C-alpha positions in Angstrom: -0.2 0.1 0.2 1.8 3.0 -1.2 0.0 6.5 -1.1 -0.4 8.4 -4.5 -0.5 11.8 -2.9 0.4 13.7 0.0 -0.7 17.1 1.6 0.4 19.3 4.3 -2.1 21.0 6.8 -2.2 22.7 10.1 -4.3 23.5 13.1 -4.6 25.2 16.2 -7.4 24.5 18.9 -8.5 25.7 22.7 -10.3 24.5 24.9 -10.8 23.6 28.7 -10.5 20.1 28.3 -6.7 18.8 26.5 -8.7 16.2 24.5 -11.4 18.8 23.5 -8.3 21.1 22.5 -6.9 18.7 20.3 -9.8 17.8 18.6 -10.4 21.8 17.8 -7.0 21.7 16.4 -7.6 18.8 14.1 -10.8 20.4 13.1 -9.5 23.5 11.8 -6.4 21.3 10.1 -9.6 19.7 8.0 -8.8 15.9 9.4 -10.6 15.8 12.4 -13.3 13.2 10.6 -10.7 10.6 10.3 -9.2 7.8 12.1 -5.6 8.9 11.9 -2.6 6.6 12.1 0.6 7.7 12.6 3.6 6.2 10.4 7.3 7.3 10.2 8.7 9.6 7.5 9.0 8.4 4.2 7.7 10.3 1.5 7.5 7.6 -1.5 9.2 8.5 -4.7 6.1 9.2 -7.1 3.7 10.4 -4.2 2.5 13.7 -5.7 2.3 16.6 -3.5 -1.1 18.6 -3.4 -2.9 21.3 -1.9 -4.5 21.0 1.5 -7.8 22.0 0.0 -7.6 19.6 -2.7 -6.4 16.9 -0.2 -9.0 17.3 2.1 -11.6 17.0 -0.3 -10.5 13.5 -1.2 -10.9 12.6 2.6 -14.4 10.6 3.9 -15.5 10.6 7.2 -14.4 7.6 9.3 -11.5 6.8 6.9 -8.3 5.4 7.9 -6.0 7.9 7.3 -2.2 7.5 7.6 -0.1 10.8 8.3 3.1 12.1 9.8 1.9 14.5 13.0 3.7 16.9 15.2 1.4 17.9 18.0 2.2 20.3 21.2 -0.2 21.6 23.9 0.2 23.9 26.8 -2.3 25.4 29.5 0.5 28.2 30.5 -1.2 31.8 29.9 0.9 33.1 27.0 3.4 30.3 26.6 4.5 30.0 23.0 4.1 26.3 21.3 4.8 25.3 17.5 4.2 22.2 15.7 5.8 22.0 12.4 6.5 19.1 9.6 9.5 19.3 7.1 9.8 18.1 4.0 12.4 17.2 1.9 12.6 15.3 -1.6 14.9 15.2 -4.5 14.3 17.6 -7.6 14.2 14.4 -10.0 11.8 12.1 -7.4 14.0 8.8 -8.3 14.4 8.2 -4.3 12.2 8.7 -1.7 11.9 12.3 0.4 11.7 12.5 4.0 9.4 14.1 6.4 10.2 15.3 9.9 8.3 16.4 12.8 9.2 18.9 15.5 7.0 20.6 18.2 7.5 21.8 21.5 6.8 24.4 24.2 8.7 27.8 24.2 9.3 27.3 20.5 8.4 30.0 18.0 7.0 29.6 14.5 10.2 30.5 12.6 12.7 28.2 14.9 10.1 25.3 14.6 9.6 25.5 10.7 13.5 26.0 10.0 14.4 23.0 12.2 11.7 20.8 10.9 12.9 21.7 7.2 16.7 21.1 8.5 16.0 18.2 9.8 14.3 16.5 6.7 16.9 17.8 4.4 19.6 16.4 6.8 18.2 13.0 6.7 17.8 13.0 2.9 21.2 14.1 2.1 22.7 11.6 4.3 21.2 9.2 2.3 21.9 10.4 -1.0 25.3 12.0 -0.5 28.0 10.0 1.3 30.0 12.9 2.2 27.3 14.9 3.6 28.6 17.0 7.0 26.2 16.6 9.5 28.1 19.1 11.4 27.5 21.9 8.8 24.0 23.1 8.0 23.0 22.4 4.5 23.0 25.5 2.0 19.7 26.8 0.5 19.9 28.8 -2.6 16.6 29.9 -4.3 14.8 27.6 -2.0 17.1 24.6 -3.1 19.4 22.7 -1.1 22.3 21.7 -3.4 24.7 19.0 -2.8 27.4 17.3 -4.8 25.2 14.7 -6.1 21.6 16.3 -6.7 19.3 19.3 -5.8 16.9 18.8 -3.0 13.6 20.8 -2.8 12.2 21.5 0.7 9.1 23.3 2.7 7.2 23.0 5.7 4.1 23.4 7.5 3.8 24.9 10.7 1.2 25.8 13.4 2.0 28.4 16.4 0.0 29.9 18.9 0.2 31.5 22.5 -1.2 29.4 25.4 -5.0 31.0 26.4 -4.8 33.9 28.7 -7.3 32.1 30.8 -5.2 28.8 31.3 -7.3 26.8 28.8 -5.4 24.5 26.7 -4.2 25.3 23.5 -3.0 22.8 20.8 -0.8 23.3 17.4 -1.0 20.4 15.3 1.0 20.1 11.7 0.7 17.3 9.7 1.5 15.3 6.4 -1.4 13.4 5.2 -1.5 10.5 2.9 -4.2 10.0 0.3 -4.4 6.7 -1.1 
């Protein structure tokens, strides 16, 4: 079973109950009607990346849906949270790509986005290029990471929020959702 398409989505929810806050974030992301199954981080070589609106139209209520998800929650007023999915794939799509999930409390949107994308690129780069140095950040130029052997495309989807001022639970979710 190999997914044919994938889309990125995000959401933020707030509620007095932690679980309901998570549900509200899934609703905003447009995936709350699915039975979500978390999978690891591989984007198949021929998996088409589609927009979230197109992807959500392909989902049916109750459907078993595979996804890579980043999730974080807080009930501390004003506390920053962020959840991000990074995506990296070879420009020629001959090899598979990588998805990385990154989430945390006290984490800002820009850092979460940058870190999730960097991690996905690092995992893919080390697979493609034996000489890739993990101690040096990959170099990006005009939206493309260039390695000695190939060019990598990367992006991210990041949800961020600050904890609700009244102390209710706030949840941030980012997901890469696979469509069969």
